[in-house]
C-alpha positions in Angstrom: 0.1 0.2 -0.4 1.2 3.3 -0.5 2.6 5.4 2.2 0.7 9.0 2.5 3.4 11.3 4.2 -0.2 13.1 6.2 -2.0 10.6 8.5 -5.3 11.5 8.3 -5.9 14.0 11.4 -9.5 13.8 11.5 -12.7 11.0 10.3 -16.9 12.2 10.2 -19.6 10.9 8.9 -22.3 12.0 6.9 -26.2 10.3 7.8 -28.8 11.7 5.5 -32.1 10.8 8.4 -34.2 8.5 6.2 -37.5 8.2 8.3 -40.8 6.7 7.1 -44.1 9.5 7.1 -46.6 7.7 8.8 -43.3 7.0 11.9 -40.5 9.5 11.9 -39.8 9.3 15.1 -38.4 6.2 14.8 -35.7 7.6 12.4 -34.8 10.7 13.8 -34.3 7.7 17.3 -32.2 6.0 14.7 -30.6 9.1 13.7 -30.1 10.4 17.4 -28.3 6.6 17.8 -26.4 6.5 15.3 -24.3 10.0 16.2 -24.2 9.1 19.9 -22.3 5.7 18.5 -20.0 7.8 16.3 -18.3 9.4 19.7 -18.2 6.1 21.2 -16.6 4.8 18.4 -13.6 8.3 18.5 -15.6 9.6 15.3 -14.4 14.0 15.6 -17.3 14.5 13.5 -21.0 13.5 12.5 -22.9 15.6 9.9 -26.6 15.6 9.2 -27.6 15.7 5.2 -30.7 18.5 4.4 -34.2 17.9 2.4 -37.3 19.7 2.2 -40.0 18.3 1.2 -38.6 14.9 1.7 -38.5 12.0 3.9 -35.7 12.6 5.0 -34.1 15.3 7.0 -36.2 18.7 6.6 -34.2 20.6 10.1 -31.4 19.7 11.2 -30.3 22.1 13.0 -33.0 20.9 15.2 -32.0 17.5 15.2 -28.1 18.9 16.3 -29.6 20.4 19.2 -31.0 17.0 20.4 -28.0 15.0 19.6 -25.6 17.9 21.5 -27.6 17.0 24.3 -27.1 12.8 24.3 -22.9 13.3 23.5 -20.4 15.5 25.0 -17.2 15.7 22.2 -18.1 14.7 18.7 -18.6 18.0 17.0 -21.1 18.9 15.1 -22.3 19.5 11.3 -24.9 20.2 8.8 -23.9 19.0 4.6 -25.1 21.7 3.8 -28.5 23.4 4.6 -29.6 25.0 1.4 -29.8 29.3 2.0 -31.9 30.0 -0.7 -35.1 28.3 2.1 -33.7 30.3 4.8 -33.7 34.1 6.7 -29.7 34.7 7.5 -30.6 36.7 10.5 -33.0 34.1 11.9 -31.1 31.2 11.3 -27.7 32.9 11.9 -30.5 32.6 15.2 -30.9 29.3 15.4 -26.5 28.2 14.5 -25.7 30.9 17.7 -28.0 29.3 20.6 -27.1 25.2 19.0 -23.8 25.9 19.2 -24.0 27.8 22.6 -25.5 24.1 23.9 -23.4 22.1 22.9 -20.4 23.9 24.2 -18.8 25.1 20.8 -19.3 21.9 18.8 -21.6 23.0 15.9 -20.2 22.9 12.1 -22.1 24.2 9.9 -22.0 23.7 6.7 -24.2 25.6 4.2 -24.3 26.1 0.4 -26.3 29.1 -1.8 -28.5 29.3 -4.9 -32.3 28.2 -5.8 -34.1 26.0 -4.2 -34.9 22.4 -5.5 -38.2 23.0 -7.6 -38.5 26.6 -7.1 -41.5 26.8 -9.6 -43.2 24.9 -7.4 -42.7 25.4 -4.0 -42.3 29.5 -4.3 -46.3 30.1 -4.4 -45.8 28.2 -0.6 -42.5 29.5 0.3 -41.9 32.9 -0.1 -45.3 34.4 -1.4 -44.9 38.2 -1.6 -40.7 38.2 -2.5 -40.7 34.8 -4.4 -39.5 37.5 -7.3 -37.0 39.7 -5.8 -35.5 37.4 -3.6 -31.8 37.2 -3.9 -30.0 34.0 -4.4 -26.6 34.8 -4.6 -23.2 35.0 -2.7 -24.9 38.1 -1.0 -27.0 35.4 0.9 -24.3 33.4 2.5 -22.4 37.5 3.5 -25.3 38.3 5.3 -25.6 35.2 7.5 -21.6 35.5 7.7 -21.8 39.3 8.6 -24.8 37.9 11.2 -22.8 35.3 13.0 -19.7 36.9 13.5 -21.5 39.9 15.5 -21.7 42.6 13.2 -24.7 45.3 13.8 -28.3 44.1 12.0 -30.3 47.7 13.1 -29.8 51.1 14.2 -31.3 50.4 17.1 -30.0 49.0 20.4 -30.3 49.9 24.4 -33.0 50.3 26.8 -37.3 50.5 25.9 -39.3 50.2 28.9 -38.2 47.0 30.6 -36.8 45.3 27.3 -33.5 46.1 26.8 -32.4 45.2 22.3 -29.5 44.5 20.6 -28.0 45.6 17.2 -26.4 42.1 17.1 -27.5 38.3 17.1 -28.4 36.9 20.0 -27.2 35.0 20.8 -23.4 35.1 19.7 -21.2 32.7 19.8 -17.5 34.5 19.0 -15.9 30.9 17.3 -18.7 30.1 15.6 -18.0 32.2 12.6 -14.7 30.5 12.6 -16.1 26.9 12.5 -18.5 28.3 9.0 -18.4 26.0 6.3 -19.3 26.5 2.7 -20.4 23.1 0.9 -18.6 23.7 -3.5 -19.2 22.0 -6.4 -17.5 24.3 -8.4 -14.1 26.5 -9.0 -16.1 29.6 -8.5 -17.8 28.3 -5.0 -14.6 27.1 -4.0 -13.1 30.6 -4.6 -15.7 32.1 -3.0 -15.3 30.3 0.3 -11.6 30.6 0.3 -11.8 34.6 -0.1 -14.7 34.7 2.1 -12.6 33.1 4.9 -15.2 29.6 5.3 -14.2 26.2 5.4 -14.8 24.7 2.3 -16.7 21.3 2.0 -16.4 18.9 -1.2 -18.6 16.0 -1.9 -18.7 12.8 -4.0 -20.9 15.0 -6.6 -19.0 18.4 -8.2 -19.0 20.5 -11.8 -16.8 18.9 -14.8 -16.3 22.9 -15.9 -12.5 21.8 -16.8 -12.1 18.1 -16.4 -13.8 15.2 -16.3 -12.0 13.2 -14.4 -13.4 13.2 -10.8 -10.2 13.7 -8.5 -9.2 16.0 -10.7 -12.1 18.2 -11.2 -11.6 18.1 -7.2 -8.1 18.5 -6.5 -8.4 21.9 -9.0 -11.5 22.9 -6.1 -9.4 22.3 -3.2 -5.8 24.1 -4.2 -8.1 27.4 -5.7 -9.9 27.7 -2.2 -6.4 27.5 -0.2 -4.8 30.0 -2.4 -7.9 32.3 -2.0 -7.6 31.9 1.5 -6.6 34.2 4.2 -4.7 31.0 5.7 -3.6 29.6 1.7 -2.3 26.2 3.0 -3.0 26.0 6.2 -7.3 26.6 5.6 -9.4 23.4 6.4 -11.1 21.4 3.7 -12.8 17.9 5.0 -13.7 15.7 1.3 -16.8 13.5 1.5 -16.8 9.9 -0.5 -19.1 7.2 0.0 -17.3 4.7 1.8 -18.4 0.7 2.2 -16.0 -1.4 3.3 -16.4 -5.0 3.7 -14.8 -6.5 7.5 -16.7 -7.0 9.3 -20.2 -7.8 7.0 -22.3 -10.6 6.6 -22.4 -12.0 2.8 -25.8 -10.6 2.9 -24.7 -7.3 3.5 -21.4 -7.4 1.4 -23.7 -8.2 -1.7 -26.2 -5.6 -0.2 -23.5 -3.0 -0.9 -22.1 -4.2 -4.2 -25.5 -4.6 -5.8 -25.7 -0.1 -4.8 -22.4 0.5 -5.7 -23.2 -1.4 -8.9 -26.8 0.2 -10.1 -25.1 3.5 -9.1 -21.6 3.4 -11.1 -22.9 5.0 -14.6 -23.8 7.9 -13.6 -20.2 8.3 -12.0 -18.6 7.1 -15.8 -20.0 10.7 -18.0 -21.7 14.0 -16.5 -24.6 14.3 -15.6 -27.8 16.8 -16.6 -27.1 20.4 -17.9 -25.0 21.2 -14.7 -22.4 18.6 -15.6 -22.5 16.8 -12.6 -19.9 14.2 -11.9 -20.2 11.4 -8.8 -17.9 9.9 -7.7 -17.2 6.4 -7.6 -18.4 4.8 -4.3 -15.5 3.0 -3.0 -16.8 -0.4 -1.4 -14.3 -2.7 -0.4 -12.4 -4.5 2.5 -10.2 -1.6 4.5 -7.4 -1.7 3.3 -8.6 -2.1 -0.7 -10.4 1.4 0.2 -7.2 2.9 2.1 -5.2 2.2 -1.5 -8.0 3.5 -3.6 -7.9 6.7 -1.2 -4.1 7.3 -0.9 -3.7 7.3 -5.3 -7.3 9.7 -5.2 -5.4 13.2 -5.9 -7.2 15.4 -3.4 -7.3 13.0 -0.7 -3.3 13.4 -0.5 -3.6 17.0 -0.4 -6.1 16.5 3.3 -6.4 15.7 6.2 -10.6 16.0 7.6 -13.3 13.6 5.7 -16.5 13.4 6.1 -17.1 9.5 4.8 -20.9 9.7 3.2 -23.7 6.8 4.5 -25.7 4.9 1.8 -28.9 5.8 1.9 -30.8 3.9 2.3 -29.2 1.0 4.6 -30.9 -0.6 7.5 -29.6 0.8 11.7 -27.7 -2.3 11.5 -26.2 -1.5 8.2 -24.4 1.6 9.5 -23.8 -0.1 13.0 -21.1 -2.1 11.0 -20.2 0.5 8.6 -19.3 3.4 11.2 -17.3 0.6 13.3 -15.2 -0.7 10.5 -14.3 2.4 9.7 -13.6 3.9 12.7 -11.4 0.2 13.7 -9.7 -1.0 11.2 -10.3 1.7 7.3 -9.1 4.8 9.8 -6.2 3.4 11.3 -5.0 2.4 7.9 -5.4 5.8 6.8 -3.3 7.1 10.3 -6.3 7.8 12.1 -6.8 7.3 16.0 -9.6 8.3 17.9 -10.3 11.0 20.5 -10.7 9.5 23.9 
């Protein structure tokens, strides 16, 4: 196996938190139990996806508020909150509140752009302002200003018995340093760097200058760091779907291999008008996956990962996959669990 000069420093995982529409409590409880398991296994971070009008977590900030009370060490992230569905000031209040409740462990990941299926949801989401809503990077800048404690009003002071602040409350001073941008394009990587955010790469990128997934992801990492005040020290977390099978049953192995095979076609060529390119799912023993990661151009330049759990597996499958990642794959990448 090729050697890496930089051992993996932070190991995280990402889950979508699927649930049954007729019994949503069970799915949300499963997600919380998975996060608790991640902490016991020594993972550095747990991330939840964000899905609106689907049977996945629609309110990750609320879920992570609950997770903050069941855990004590593991960092808690969102990957990612689509900001087009949010009011930046109100979201800043929620993020700061959960960060304080968690003892400074929140890592909000966000992105900009119009909400998915905007033509179908605009009437419900923005009934009076749909035509003038701004879904550009400026919406993210507004959120960053709120989180960083910039004034949002020219009024403050005492009015009767009430005391008013000119900035978002509560204010969590360390939160601004833990804001992440989830980007799939060169432009997003550059913007995130210029505005001092951290950068989340994912298993989906835009095939702008190449059709080689690893080369595209590597160019995003380098573009981000080239424009970030911290340069090569700027934080990047890589997201890929990895499924180690070391302790899997024969039935689980067959399920995992069928899952990856069904999705492999979309990794060959860019998909749709946006030319989205998907990374192959990595299925195999931890030794096999580690070797493939060491050969991955982008992986060789990062020291943080948030490996994505597949969407549609069962709770016991996630337990097996996370256990193998923490006890076998992580150590094979030079990572050591947090005590």
